[in-house]
Biopython code that builds the backbone (N, CA, C, O; Angstrom):
import numpy as np
from Bio.PDB.StructureBuilder import StructureBuilder

atoms = [
    (1, "MET", "N", (3.166, -15.610, -11.064)),
    (1, "MET", "CA", (3.069, -15.692, -9.623)),
    (1, "MET", "C", (3.474, -17.102, -9.203)),
    (1, "MET", "O", (3.094, -18.090, -9.831)),
    (2, "PHE", "N", (4.243, -17.168, -8.143)),
    (2, "PHE", "CA", (4.720, -18.445, -7.635)),
    (2, "PHE", "C", (3.925, -18.822, -6.395)),
    (2, "PHE", "O", (3.344, -17.964, -5.732)),
    (3, "ALA", "N", (3.905, -20.120, -6.089)),
    (3, "ALA", "CA", (3.212, -20.602, -4.895)),
    (3, "ALA", "C", (4.071, -21.650, -4.201)),
    (3, "ALA", "O", (4.710, -22.483, -4.844)),
    (4, "PHE", "N", (4.070, -21.588, -2.893)),
    (4, "PHE", "CA", (4.777, -22.564, -2.067)),
    (4, "PHE", "C", (3.835, -23.011, -0.961)),
    (4, "PHE", "O", (3.027, -22.229, -0.460)),
    (5, "ASP", "N", (3.949, -24.270, -0.592)),
    (5, "ASP", "CA", (3.220, -24.747, 0.570)),
    (5, "ASP", "C", (3.947, -24.241, 1.814)),
    (5, "ASP", "O", (5.177, -24.197, 1.849)),
    (6, "LEU", "N", (3.192, -23.867, 2.811)),
    (6, "LEU", "CA", (3.772, -23.324, 4.034)),
    (6, "LEU", "C", (4.829, -24.245, 4.630)),
    (6, "LEU", "O", (5.841, -23.776, 5.152)),
    (7, "SER", "N", (4.604, -25.534, 4.556)),
    (7, "SER", "CA", (5.567, -26.480, 5.133)),
    (7, "SER", "C", (6.891, -26.498, 4.369)),
    (7, "SER", "O", (7.910, -26.917, 4.918)),
    (8, "ASP", "N", (6.892, -26.052, 3.116)),
    (8, "ASP", "CA", (8.115, -26.022, 2.310)),
    (8, "ASP", "C", (8.907, -24.722, 2.463)),
    (8, "ASP", "O", (10.074, -24.663, 2.075)),
    (9, "VAL", "N", (8.295, -23.697, 3.014)),
    (9, "VAL", "CA", (8.950, -22.398, 3.092)),
    (9, "VAL", "C", (10.238, -22.417, 3.921)),
    (9, "VAL", "O", (11.248, -21.883, 3.463)),
    (10, "PRO", "N", (10.247, -23.004, 5.112)),
    (10, "PRO", "CA", (11.498, -22.971, 5.893)),
    (10, "PRO", "C", (12.699, -23.580, 5.161)),
    (10, "PRO", "O", (13.813, -23.066, 5.267)),
    (11, "ASN", "N", (12.483, -24.657, 4.430)),
    (11, "ASN", "CA", (13.580, -25.315, 3.717)),
    (11, "ASN", "C", (13.935, -24.631, 2.406)),
    (11, "ASN", "O", (14.981, -24.917, 1.823)),
    (12, "ASN", "N", (13.078, -23.732, 1.936)),
    (12, "ASN", "CA", (13.294, -23.051, 0.655)),
    (12, "ASN", "C", (13.231, -21.537, 0.815)),
    (12, "ASN", "O", (12.880, -20.819, -0.122)),
    (13, "TYR", "N", (13.570, -21.064, 1.994)),
    (13, "TYR", "CA", (13.418, -19.643, 2.301)),
    (13, "TYR", "C", (14.117, -18.742, 1.287)),
    (13, "TYR", "O", (13.530, -17.774, 0.803)),
    (14, "ALA", "N", (15.373, -19.063, 0.968)),
    (14, "ALA", "CA", (16.137, -18.224, 0.031)),
    (14, "ALA", "C", (15.447, -18.166, -1.333)),
    (14, "ALA", "O", (15.372, -17.099, -1.943)),
    (15, "GLU", "N", (14.950, -19.290, -1.808)),
    (15, "GLU", "CA", (14.260, -19.329, -3.103)),
    (15, "GLU", "C", (12.955, -18.534, -3.051)),
    (15, "GLU", "O", (12.628, -17.807, -3.990)),
    (16, "VAL", "N", (12.210, -18.674, -1.950)),
    (16, "VAL", "CA", (10.947, -17.948, -1.802)),
    (16, "VAL", "C", (11.200, -16.439, -1.864)),
    (16, "VAL", "O", (10.506, -15.713, -2.577)),
    (17, "VAL", "N", (12.194, -15.979, -1.113)),
    (17, "VAL", "CA", (12.512, -14.549, -1.097)),
    (17, "VAL", "C", (13.003, -14.089, -2.467)),
    (17, "VAL", "O", (12.644, -13.005, -2.926)),
    (18, "GLN", "N", (13.823, -14.911, -3.116)),
    (18, "GLN", "CA", (14.317, -14.548, -4.448)),
    (18, "GLN", "C", (13.160, -14.426, -5.436)),
    (18, "GLN", "O", (13.120, -13.482, -6.225)),
    (19, "GLN", "N", (12.227, -15.362, -5.402)),
    (19, "GLN", "CA", (11.075, -15.305, -6.312)),
    (19, "GLN", "C", (10.224, -14.062, -6.037)),
    (19, "GLN", "O", (9.667, -13.472, -6.962)),
    (20, "ALA", "N", (10.126, -13.668, -4.769)),
    (20, "ALA", "CA", (9.303, -12.504, -4.405)),
    (20, "ALA", "C", (9.876, -11.202, -4.947)),
    (20, "ALA", "O", (9.166, -10.198, -5.008)),
    (21, "GLN", "N", (11.133, -11.198, -5.336)),
    (21, "GLN", "CA", (11.732, -9.983, -5.886)),
    (21, "GLN", "C", (11.164, -9.657, -7.264)),
    (21, "GLN", "O", (11.170, -8.500, -7.684)),
    (22, "SER", "N", (10.670, -10.681, -7.968)),
    (22, "SER", "CA", (10.153, -10.451, -9.318)),
    (22, "SER", "C", (8.640, -10.576, -9.433)),
    (22, "SER", "O", (8.042, -10.059, -10.377)),
    (23, "ALA", "N", (8.017, -11.262, -8.474)),
    (23, "ALA", "CA", (6.565, -11.448, -8.532)),
    (23, "ALA", "C", (6.065, -11.865, -7.157)),
    (23, "ALA", "O", (6.818, -12.443, -6.373)),
    (24, "PRO", "N", (4.804, -11.579, -6.858)),
    (24, "PRO", "CA", (4.263, -12.024, -5.570)),
    (24, "PRO", "C", (4.355, -13.544, -5.429)),
    (24, "PRO", "O", (4.195, -14.283, -6.399)),
    (25, "VAL", "N", (4.616, -13.990, -4.202)),
    (25, "VAL", "CA", (4.694, -15.421, -3.909)),
    (25, "VAL", "C", (3.550, -15.765, -2.958)),
    (25, "VAL", "O", (3.429, -15.190, -1.877)),
    (26, "VAL", "N", (2.723, -16.702, -3.376)),
    (26, "VAL", "CA", (1.603, -17.150, -2.561)),
    (26, "VAL", "C", (2.088, -18.263, -1.639)),
    (26, "VAL", "O", (2.733, -19.215, -2.080)),
    (27, "ILE", "N", (1.770, -18.131, -0.362)),
    (27, "ILE", "CA", (2.079, -19.167, 0.614)),
    (27, "ILE", "C", (0.758, -19.864, 0.927)),
    (27, "ILE", "O", (-0.196, -19.237, 1.387)),
    (28, "GLU", "N", (0.719, -21.178, 0.668)),
    (28, "GLU", "CA", (-0.517, -21.935, 0.843)),
    (28, "GLU", "C", (-0.400, -22.930, 1.994)),
    (28, "GLU", "O", (0.683, -23.424, 2.308)),
    (29, "LYS", "N", (-1.532, -23.205, 2.604)),
    (29, "LYS", "CA", (-1.620, -24.226, 3.642)),
    (29, "LYS", "C", (-2.841, -25.067, 3.326)),
    (29, "LYS", "O", (-3.964, -24.564, 3.289)),
    (30, "HIS", "N", (-2.614, -26.340, 3.099)),
    (30, "HIS", "CA", (-3.691, -27.261, 2.700)),
    (30, "HIS", "C", (-4.404, -26.759, 1.442)),
    (30, "HIS", "O", (-5.624, -26.878, 1.324)),
    (31, "GLY", "N", (-3.635, -26.197, 0.506)),
    (31, "GLY", "CA", (-4.190, -25.748, -0.768)),
    (31, "GLY", "C", (-4.903, -24.423, -0.739)),
    (31, "GLY", "O", (-5.437, -23.983, -1.758)),
    (32, "ARG", "N", (-4.923, -23.769, 0.425)),
    (32, "ARG", "CA", (-5.597, -22.469, 0.537)),
    (32, "ARG", "C", (-4.567, -21.380, 0.770)),
    (32, "ARG", "O", (-3.603, -21.573, 1.511)),
    (33, "ARG", "N", (-4.771, -20.250, 0.145)),
    (33, "ARG", "CA", (-3.847, -19.126, 0.289)),
    (33, "ARG", "C", (-3.883, -18.615, 1.726)),
    (33, "ARG", "O", (-4.944, -18.281, 2.253)),
    (34, "GLU", "N", (-2.720, -18.558, 2.345)),
    (34, "GLU", "CA", (-2.582, -18.065, 3.716)),
    (34, "GLU", "C", (-1.933, -16.688, 3.750)),
    (34, "GLU", "O", (-2.267, -15.858, 4.596)),
    (35, "ALA", "N", (-1.006, -16.448, 2.830)),
    (35, "ALA", "CA", (-0.272, -15.185, 2.814)),
    (35, "ALA", "C", (0.305, -14.962, 1.423)),
    (35, "ALA", "O", (0.369, -15.878, 0.602)),
    (36, "VAL", "N", (0.723, -13.726, 1.179)),
    (36, "VAL", "CA", (1.393, -13.385, -0.069)),
    (36, "VAL", "C", (2.637, -12.581, 0.301)),
    (36, "VAL", "O", (2.555, -11.591, 1.028)),
    (37, "LEU", "N", (3.773, -13.014, -0.203)),
    (37, "LEU", "CA", (5.042, -12.335, 0.049)),
    (37, "LEU", "C", (5.403, -11.514, -1.184)),
    (37, "LEU", "O", (5.392, -12.011, -2.311)),
    (38, "VAL", "N", (5.724, -10.239, -0.941)),
    (38, "VAL", "CA", (6.140, -9.351, -2.031)),
    (38, "VAL", "C", (7.471, -8.713, -1.660)),
    (38, "VAL", "O", (7.866, -8.715, -0.494)),
    (39, "SER", "N", (8.155, -8.173, -2.649)),
    (39, "SER", "CA", (9.416, -7.486, -2.395)),
    (39, "SER", "C", (9.147, -6.235, -1.563)),
    (39, "SER", "O", (8.030, -5.719, -1.539)),
    (40, "SER", "N", (10.178, -5.761, -0.890)),
    (40, "SER", "CA", (10.014, -4.539, -0.096)),
    (40, "SER", "C", (9.691, -3.355, -1.002)),
    (40, "SER", "O", (8.957, -2.451, -0.603)),
    (41, "GLU", "N", (10.233, -3.356, -2.216)),
    (41, "GLU", "CA", (9.928, -2.283, -3.170)),
    (41, "GLU", "C", (8.447, -2.287, -3.544)),
    (41, "GLU", "O", (7.815, -1.232, -3.589)),
    (42, "SER", "N", (7.896, -3.462, -3.810)),
    (42, "SER", "CA", (6.468, -3.567, -4.131)),
    (42, "SER", "C", (5.612, -3.143, -2.951)),
    (42, "SER", "O", (4.596, -2.471, -3.127)),
    (43, "PHE", "N", (6.015, -3.532, -1.757)),
    (43, "PHE", "CA", (5.280, -3.157, -0.556)),
    (43, "PHE", "C", (5.293, -1.640, -0.369)),
    (43, "PHE", "O", (4.260, -1.044, -0.063)),
    (44, "ASP", "N", (6.459, -1.014, -0.552)),
    (44, "ASP", "CA", (6.563, 0.443, -0.423)),
    (44, "ASP", "C", (5.663, 1.152, -1.432)),
    (44, "ASP", "O", (5.010, 2.139, -1.096)),
    (45, "ARG", "N", (5.626, 0.646, -2.677)),
    (45, "ARG", "CA", (4.751, 1.243, -3.703)),
    (45, "ARG", "C", (3.287, 1.085, -3.304)),
    (45, "ARG", "O", (2.486, 1.999, -3.497)),
    (46, "PHE", "N", (2.942, -0.065, -2.753)),
    (46, "PHE", "CA", (1.572, -0.319, -2.308)),
    (46, "PHE", "C", (1.172, 0.680, -1.217)),
    (46, "PHE", "O", (0.095, 1.274, -1.274)),
    (47, "ILE", "N", (2.045, 0.856, -0.229)),
    (47, "ILE", "CA", (1.751, 1.783, 0.862)),
    (47, "ILE", "C", (1.618, 3.205, 0.330)),
    (47, "ILE", "O", (0.690, 3.923, 0.700)),
    (48, "GLU", "N", (2.537, 3.611, -0.532)),
    (48, "GLU", "CA", (2.491, 4.964, -1.101)),
    (48, "GLU", "C", (1.199, 5.185, -1.884)),
    (48, "GLU", "O", (0.558, 6.226, -1.746)),
    (49, "THR", "N", (0.820, 4.214, -2.699)),
    (49, "THR", "CA", (-0.411, 4.320, -3.489)),
    (49, "THR", "C", (-1.633, 4.388, -2.587)),
    (49, "THR", "O", (-2.548, 5.174, -2.833)),
    (50, "THR", "N", (-1.651, 3.569, -1.545)),
    (50, "THR", "CA", (-2.768, 3.569, -0.604)),
    (50, "THR", "C", (-2.894, 4.920, 0.076)),
    (50, "THR", "O", (-4.000, 5.440, 0.218)),
    (51, "GLU", "N", (-1.766, 5.501, 0.503)),
    (51, "GLU", "CA", (-1.797, 6.814, 1.150)),
    (51, "GLU", "C", (-2.280, 7.891, 0.186)),
    (51, "GLU", "O", (-3.038, 8.780, 0.576)),
    (52, "GLU", "N", (-1.847, 7.816, -1.069)),
    (52, "GLU", "CA", (-2.302, 8.796, -2.064)),
    (52, "GLU", "C", (-3.805, 8.676, -2.300)),
    (52, "GLU", "O", (-4.497, 9.688, -2.414)),
    (53, "LEU", "N", (-4.312, 7.453, -2.373)),
    (53, "LEU", "CA", (-5.751, 7.255, -2.558)),
    (53, "LEU", "C", (-6.538, 7.757, -1.354)),
    (53, "LEU", "O", (-7.612, 8.338, -1.511)),
    (54, "ASP", "N", (-6.006, 7.534, -0.148)),
    (54, "ASP", "CA", (-6.657, 8.071, 1.052)),
    (54, "ASP", "C", (-6.736, 9.589, 0.993)),
    (54, "ASP", "O", (-7.756, 10.177, 1.353)),
    (55, "ASP", "N", (-5.649, 10.229, 0.534)),
    (55, "ASP", "CA", (-5.642, 11.690, 0.403)),
    (55, "ASP", "C", (-6.688, 12.162, -0.605)),
    (55, "ASP", "O", (-7.379, 13.153, -0.370)),
    (56, "ILE", "N", (-6.799, 11.465, -1.706)),
    (56, "ILE", "CA", (-7.778, 11.828, -2.738)),
    (56, "ILE", "C", (-9.195, 11.694, -2.184)),
    (56, "ILE", "O", (-10.033, 12.568, -2.403)),
    (57, "LEU", "N", (-9.463, 10.602, -1.470)),
    (57, "LEU", "CA", (-10.786, 10.411, -0.873)),
    (57, "LEU", "C", (-11.104, 11.513, 0.141)),
    (57, "LEU", "O", (-12.218, 12.035, 0.170)),
    (58, "ALA", "N", (-10.127, 11.857, 0.962)),
    (58, "ALA", "CA", (-10.336, 12.915, 1.956)),
    (58, "ALA", "C", (-10.597, 14.244, 1.258)),
    (58, "ALA", "O", (-11.455, 15.014, 1.691)),
    (59, "PHE", "N", (-9.871, 14.516, 0.193)),
    (59, "PHE", "CA", (-10.075, 15.752, -0.564)),
    (59, "PHE", "C", (-11.477, 15.778, -1.166)),
    (59, "PHE", "O", (-12.168, 16.794, -1.090)),
    (60, "ASP", "N", (-11.903, 14.656, -1.769)),
    (60, "ASP", "CA", (-13.244, 14.590, -2.354)),
    (60, "ASP", "C", (-14.319, 14.793, -1.288)),
    (60, "ASP", "O", (-15.309, 15.484, -1.528)),
    (61, "GLU", "N", (-14.128, 14.195, -0.114)),
    (61, "GLU", "CA", (-15.094, 14.365, 0.967)),
    (61, "GLU", "C", (-15.158, 15.827, 1.413)),
    (61, "GLU", "O", (-16.238, 16.366, 1.655)),
    (62, "ALA", "N", (-13.985, 16.463, 1.518)),
    (62, "ALA", "CA", (-13.942, 17.861, 1.933)),
    (62, "ALA", "C", (-14.652, 18.756, 0.916)),
    (62, "ALA", "O", (-15.336, 19.709, 1.292)),
    (63, "LEU", "N", (-14.489, 18.449, -0.357)),
    (63, "LEU", "CA", (-15.153, 19.246, -1.395)),
    (63, "LEU", "C", (-16.668, 19.095, -1.335)),
    (63, "LEU", "O", (-17.398, 20.025, -1.680)),
    (64, "SER", "N", (-17.139, 17.952, -0.907)),
    (64, "SER", "CA", (-18.580, 17.715, -0.901)),
    (64, "SER", "C", (-19.266, 18.276, 0.342)),
    (64, "SER", "O", (-20.494, 18.304, 0.409)),
    (65, "GLU", "N", (-18.488, 18.722, 1.324)),
    (65, "GLU", "CA", (-19.074, 19.279, 2.540)),
    (65, "GLU", "C", (-19.654, 20.660, 2.265)),
    (65, "GLU", "O", (-19.120, 21.440, 1.476)),
    (66, "GLU", "N", (-20.754, 20.931, 2.936)),
    (66, "GLU", "CA", (-21.372, 22.251, 2.856)),
    (66, "GLU", "C", (-20.530, 23.231, 3.657)),
    (66, "GLU", "O", (-19.855, 22.848, 4.612)),
    (67, "GLY", "N", (-20.574, 24.468, 3.272)),
    (67, "GLY", "CA", (-19.886, 25.482, 4.062)),
    (67, "GLY", "C", (-19.152, 26.470, 3.196)),
    (67, "GLY", "O", (-19.132, 26.373, 1.969)),
    (68, "GLU", "N", (-18.549, 27.424, 3.871)),
    (68, "GLU", "CA", (-17.836, 28.497, 3.197)),
    (68, "GLU", "C", (-16.446, 28.015, 2.779)),
    (68, "GLU", "O", (-15.770, 27.305, 3.523)),
    (69, "ASN", "N", (-16.045, 28.405, 1.603)),
    (69, "ASN", "CA", (-14.725, 28.059, 1.105)),
    (69, "ASN", "C", (-13.777, 29.238, 1.293)),
    (69, "ASN", "O", (-14.196, 30.394, 1.352)),
    (70, "ALA", "N", (-12.480, 28.913, 1.387)),
    (70, "ALA", "CA", (-11.469, 29.966, 1.503)),
    (70, "ALA", "C", (-10.367, 29.666, 0.492)),
    (70, "ALA", "O", (-10.058, 28.510, 0.205)),
    (71, "ARG", "N", (-9.788, 30.733, -0.035)),
    (71, "ARG", "CA", (-8.676, 30.556, -0.966)),
    (71, "ARG", "C", (-7.435, 30.142, -0.194)),
    (71, "ARG", "O", (-7.242, 30.556, 0.949)),
    (72, "TRP", "N", (-6.598, 29.330, -0.816)),
    (72, "TRP", "CA", (-5.411, 28.797, -0.164)),
    (72, "TRP", "C", (-4.465, 29.913, 0.297)),
    (72, "TRP", "O", (-3.923, 29.850, 1.401)),
    (73, "ASP", "N", (-4.271, 30.924, -0.539)),
    (73, "ASP", "CA", (-3.370, 32.005, -0.142)),
    (73, "ASP", "C", (-3.903, 32.765, 1.068)),
    (73, "ASP", "O", (-3.119, 33.258, 1.878)),
    (74, "GLU", "N", (-5.235, 32.867, 1.202)),
    (74, "GLU", "CA", (-5.828, 33.519, 2.367)),
    (74, "GLU", "C", (-5.605, 32.681, 3.630)),
    (74, "GLU", "O", (-5.307, 33.225, 4.693)),
    (75, "VAL", "N", (-5.747, 31.390, 3.514)),
    (75, "VAL", "CA", (-5.538, 30.487, 4.655)),
    (75, "VAL", "C", (-4.082, 30.572, 5.110)),
    (75, "VAL", "O", (-3.804, 30.683, 6.304)),
    (76, "LYS", "N", (-3.158, 30.519, 4.157)),
    (76, "LYS", "CA", (-1.735, 30.601, 4.508)),
    (76, "LYS", "C", (-1.427, 31.929, 5.197)),
    (76, "LYS", "O", (-0.656, 31.977, 6.156)),
    (77, "SER", "N", (-2.027, 32.987, 4.708)),
    (77, "SER", "CA", (-1.789, 34.304, 5.292)),
    (77, "SER", "C", (-2.309, 34.348, 6.726)),
    (77, "SER", "O", (-1.628, 34.848, 7.621)),
    (78, "GLU", "N", (-3.514, 33.826, 6.944)),
    (78, "GLU", "CA", (-4.097, 33.800, 8.287)),
    (78, "GLU", "C", (-3.255, 32.972, 9.254)),
    (78, "GLU", "O", (-3.166, 33.297, 10.438)),
    (79, "LEU", "N", (-2.644, 31.909, 8.755)),
    (79, "LEU", "CA", (-1.828, 31.044, 9.605)),
    (79, "LEU", "C", (-0.387, 31.531, 9.734)),
    (79, "LEU", "O", (0.416, 30.939, 10.456)),
    (80, "GLY", "N", (-0.067, 32.620, 9.022)),
    (80, "GLY", "CA", (1.281, 33.172, 9.081)),
    (80, "GLY", "C", (2.297, 32.332, 8.320)),
    (80, "GLY", "O", (3.470, 32.289, 8.693)),
    (81, "CYS", "N", (1.864, 31.673, 7.269)),
    (81, "CYS", "CA", (2.754, 30.802, 6.487)),
    (81, "CYS", "C", (3.366, 31.512, 5.285)),
    (81, "CYS", "O", (4.134, 30.898, 4.545)),
    (82, "LEU", "N", (3.053, 32.768, 5.074)),
    (82, "LEU", "CA", (3.588, 33.490, 3.917)),
    (82, "LEU", "C", (4.898, 34.136, 4.204)),
    (82, "LEU", "O", (5.473, 34.781, 3.327)),
]
sb = StructureBuilder()
sb.init_structure("model")
sb.init_model(0)
sb.init_chain("A")
sb.init_seg("    ")
for serial, (resi, resn, name, xyz) in enumerate(atoms, 1):
    if name == "N":
        sb.init_residue(resn, " ", resi, " ")
    sb.init_atom(name, np.array(xyz, "f"), 0.0, 1.0, " ", f" {name:<3s}", serial, name[0])
structure = sb.get_structure()
């Protein structure tokens, strides 16, 4: 992981972006982490993973709810999806 001081980023923008293609780049201000720059590919994977985890959590919550269950093929039939 690479780190740059915020004041150095404008003068080293190309290098910062290039480094972010291979590993997260920490942007620091007064020695404290202010931001982390990642490649667009890494960001897309992060978003996709987060959405998948949200779906899993929602599914687990739905399974734990009390009530009557229905088979998927019956639901599709009722909704006219067959």
